[in-house]
N, C-alpha and C positions, 0 to 999 in steps of 0.2 A: 765593217763596210759602211755601216749608216754615218760613222764619225767622219770617216775619210771623204765620203760624199759630201757631206756637210761643209767641211771645211774648203774642199775642192770647188764645189758648184754654188753652194749658198752664197757665199761672198760676192759672186759674179752675175748672179741671176738677174735677168733683166726686170722682173717684177720686185718693186719695192717691199711688198709683203712678204716674200721668200727671204730677202736679205735681212729683214727686221726679225723673222724668226730664226734664221741661223745664227746671226748675232746674240739674240736673247737665248738661245739654247747653249751656245759656248759660254756664255754667261753664267747660266744654271749649272754647267759642268763644273766651271770653276778652274782651280788650279791643274785637273786633270787635262785642260784643254790646251795646254802649253805648245803642243805640237802644232796648233792653228795659229800662233803668234805672227807668221807672215800675213795670213788672211785677215787676222784683227787689226794689223797695221793698216792695211789696206782699206778695211771697213771705217777706220779714222776718216777718211777722205770721201767717205760714201755722200753723194748729194741729197740724200733724203731731207726733204724741207722740214718735217718735224723734227729731225736730230736723233730720232730713236735708234737708228742702226750706229751711229756713231756714240751715242750713250751707252746702249749694250757692250759695244767693243772696249769702251773706255773702262767700264765696271771689270769686264772678263780680263784685261789686261792686269788691272789692280789685284785681282783674284790670284791670277796666276804669279804675281810678283817678280821675284829675281830672274825666274827663267824666262821672263818676257822682256829683259833689259835693253833689247834691241829697239823696243817701241819709244824709248824715253825720248829722242828727238820728235817722234810724231805725237807724243803726249804733251810736250812743251807747245808744240803748233796749238794743240786743242786749247791751251790756256786762253786763248783769243776767239775760241769758238762763239757765233752768235747765239747758242743757246746755252743759258746759265747752268743748266744740270750737266751739260758736257764740260763745261770749265769747271764746275766744282769736282766732278770725279776724276778729271784730268789731274787735278791738284792732289786729290785722294791717292790715285794709282801712283802718281811721283813718290808720295810718301811711303806707299808699299815697298818702292825700290831701295828705300833707306839711302845708305851712303853711296850707293851706285848712281843716283840722281842728282849729286852735288852740282853737276852742271846746269840744273834747272834753276839754282837758287835765284839766278838774277831775272830770270822770266817770272817766277812766282812772285818775286818782290814787285815786278813792274806792274805799276797800277794797281797794287795793293789796295790803295785807299781809295781808288776811284770805283771800286766794286760796289754796286748798289745793293747787292744780297748779303745780308749777315751770314748766311749759310755758306756762299762761297768764301766769304772773308775769312770765316772759321776754318774753313776747308784748307785755304792756303797757308794760313797760320800753322794749323795741325801739320801739314805736309812738311813745311819748313823745319817744324821741330823733329819730324821724323827723321828727316833728311840730315839731321845734324846741326842745323843753324840755331844758334842762341836766340830765341825770340824774346827774351828778357830785355834785349838790346832795343827791341821795336816799342816805342811810345805811342800810345793811342790817347789822342785828345779829342773829346767830344765838343761838338759845335756849341752847346751851351756854356762851355768853359769850367762847369762844376767838377768834373771828373778826369782824372789823367792817370793811367795805368799803364803798366807794360803788358805785352800781348799774351804771356803766359797767365797773368792775373786775369785778364779779360777772359780768356778760353775757359777758365775753371769757373769764374763767374757766370758766364752764359751757360756753362752745361749744368751748373748747380740750379740755376733759374729754370732751365728746361725740366729737369728732374722735379722740382718742387712744383711747378704748374701742373705736370702730369699726376703727381702724386695728389694735388688739390683737387683735381678733377675725379680722380679714381674714388676719393674718400667723400666726395658728393654725390655719390651713388650714380654717377653718370658712366655710361659706357664710353671709354677712351679709345679710339681708333685713329691713331696718329696716321696723317696721310704720307704715303710713301710710295713713289711710283712702283709699280709691278715689276720684280725681279726675276719672274718667274717665265718659262718659254710656255707654260701651260695656259697663258692667257695672252690676249693680243697687246701689244703696247698701247698705252692710253695717249690718245692723240687730242 
């Protein structure tokens, strides 16, 4: 009963805190929240100025995966969201749809090189690869002109550098707590 009330009332509630909590709870539920896909699609249009409702809804849809494929057009729209976290997770969620999201390829490619955030850039590249696009055909030329590589090589190098950096910090005796936005409904959204 709680689950049905959450999906029915939470996404339409007048208080933003309730909408945030509903979206974050559905995100926490993950793939089992597939029945709430219509409400999550509506949540992708939420006017939350911080973008938290859209952010949680985008992640929840990605966790649901193919069972939420009717969200693909709405996820494509979120690739242009004003909040960078929503854009990144929209790309990730489209990647979770695999071949079903091939219609999103032009939108993912659009403005790919205009993206200022390396994380969103990588999320878009990884989504393209997951959807079935040959990312080795995308060449990345750096502004200093010293390096040119294809997107697959770029992802591999970036992820390896992230791993080494984390390992180095751990070996230095420091406590490493990588910053990640809370994905749990047990804590309030970070604003």
